[in-house]
N, C-alpha and C positions, 0 to 999 in steps of 0.2 A: 459135603465140606474137602474142604480137602488135606489130606489126611498127612502128617505128621515126616516130611527125610531123613535120613541119617546125614547128614549131608557136613564135616565135620571140616571146621572150620581155617589148616592148616592145607586139605584137601581142594575144599573154593579158591585160594589165595592163588594157588600153584596150580589150579583149571588154570587163573584171568590169569596170571604171570606170561607162560607159558604160550595164553593163545599169543599176550599181546606179544612178545615175544616173536613171533611164526605169522602176526600179522607185517609187524617191522621192517623181521627179515625178510618176506613176500615185497615190501615200497620197495626196498632196499638195491634187492637183485634186478625188478624191473626197471629200476633208474640208471643201471648198470648194464642193463642190455640194450638198454633205449643206448646211451648214449656209444655204447661199442658196436652200433650200425644193425643187429638183429633186422632182419626185415619184419619178423611180427612183433617185436617190440619198436615200432617207427613213431605208430600213433598209439593214440591209450583204445583205441577200437580196433586196435593187431590182435589178434588172437592169444599171440603168445602171453599179450600181457594181462586181457582178460582174463588166461586163462589158471595165470601163474598170481594177479590179483584174488579172486576171486577164493582162489584153494589155498592163500594164504590163508584166510581166515576161516571160513564159512567150510571150507577142506579140511582143514588142520582138524574143526570142532567135528567133525565127523571119528577119530581116530582118534581124539583126546576124551571122548564120550568116551570111548570104552577102556582106557584104563580108570579114568572116573569112575567109573559104574566097577570095574576089578576092586579098586583103592577100597570100594564100603560093601565090596562082595552081597554085589545086586543083580538081581538081571535083570535083564533089556524087558523079556516079556510085565517084570513088577512093576518097574520105569512108564511102557511106552504104555501102558494097560491093554497088556495083549490080553490079559486074563479077565477084561471084562465080562460080565454078562449083563450088562444092559444097552446091551449095543444098538439095540430103534429106539432106545430115553437118548441115547447119545449122541445119535443120529439124527434125530428133531433136533437138540439144544446146537447141531456144529448147522443146517441152515437155516435155524432162525436166527444164528449169531448173523452170520455172512448172509443174509438177506433183506437184515436190518443197517449192521454197520457199514456197507458200501452205499448209499444211499448220504449216510450223514459222513464218508469219511471223501465223495464224491462234492456234497456243499461247502461245507471247509476247506476244501481245497482251492475253491472255488473264490470261496469270502478269502482264505489268507491269500489267495495270488487276487485282488483286491486291496485287498489292505495295505500290504507291499507298493503293490504303487502308487497309490495316493503318500508312498512315506515316503517317493521313495526310490524307490529298491525291489526296484520290477525283477521277480523270480527268473533266474534261468529254469531248463528243467535237469529233471532227475540225470546220473549220472546212468545210472542204468538203464533210464531210457533211452536217452541221446545215441548210447551202447547199440542199443538193442532195433533203433530205426535207420541208424550208417552204420548197420554191419553191413560190410562187404560182401565180404565169404558167407553163404551158406550154413556153416560150419559151425563161423561163433554163435547166427539165430539161434542153432538149436543147439548147443550150449547152453546159451545164456536164458534161453527156452527152459530146457533141463533142470538149470539152477535155480530158477525164479518158481519154479513150480514144487520141485522135493530140495533142491543141498539147500537150500536157504533157510524155508520152516522151519524143518527138520535144527539145524544147526542150532538159526536162532531161538528157537522153539523153546527147544534142550536147554541155553543158555541161561536168558531170560525169565523161563519160568518153571521151567523145570530146577535149575540151580536156584538160581541169584534172587527171586521173588518170593519159596519157600526158606531159602537161607536167611535171610534179614527178617521175614515173618517171626522168626522160631527162635527170633533176637531181642523180642520183646517189642518190634519197629513195625507192625500192619498197616500204617499209615508211610513212612517210610515205602517198605514193602513195595505198593501200590501205589504211588503216584512216584516219587525218585528213579525205582525201578526202574516201571516204564513211559520213563522221560526217558533212562538212556539210552531205550531203546528206538524213542524216536528220532535223539539227537545224532543217532552210531549211520544214522544214515544220510546225518550230511546234507541235507536242501531248506529250504525253510520256508518254500512252499505244503511239503507235507509234512509239517514235527506237529502243528495239530490235524490234521486225518489222521498222521501214527502212532501218536498218541493216545485218540482214541482208540483206533483199533486195537494197538493194547492195553487196556483196556477192558474193552469187550472179550482180549481173550483172555486176560487175567479172571473173570467175573465165569468164563465158558470154561476154566481151569478149575477154578474152588466147586463149582456145580457138580461135575464130573468124574475130579481126582484121575484124569485119565489124561496124560499129556498125548496122546495120540488124537486127542479133539482140536485144542488150540492148532497143533499141525497142520488137520487137513481145515480149521479154519479157515489158518496163514495162506494156505495154499488155493484152496479157489479163490482168493482173495486175488492174488495174482493172477491168477486165471483169464479172473473178471476182466482186471488190468491190462491183462493181455491181449485180451479179446479186442480189448477198447481201443488202443495201439495200434493193433495190425491189418482189424479188419472196421474199425467206426470214425479215426481220424483219416 
């Protein structure tokens, strides 16, 4: 059962507002540097564009986590479950979640691609996938790998499972928390073909967080999910 979180309304609003400002600043800066003709920003898969684009959202979140927890006088170990005493149970639940959601997400993506094709909306590859597959620099590939396995899972799980889900749930809206927050998680990836699979993933990660009350559990599951998809992308396709 998920324990109550001490998140204050004004702090959550400020957290989200600053994230939005950082993201907008990153997009604007990349656009300006592209127009200025800087080599690293000439194409969307240029290392500069990739670096600044990811750091302006997920990277900024890592910094904001510190201030958010400091504002609430909460330690990292308390939020991320570093005091967990039932590690074996948590690890087993993480592995079970990943093993179940991987084939389901794969099937849902395949079905989504078929449906979108039939209605005349052939989906394009997700931007992150295109960047990794088409990256010319090994620096870019290494960075994107670290981003997918470490940076993104920590940032996204803290935002959606760690902050927004319990905050909305504690306002007295558990259904809005479960379906609304997870729908937003799927929508921010801005890819029609992965919308339904990512929503299913988000539901599974929320279930895992509820069962363990340990944010490291969905972070680890999210990371393993990304690792599996990276392996498929790099070695199977």
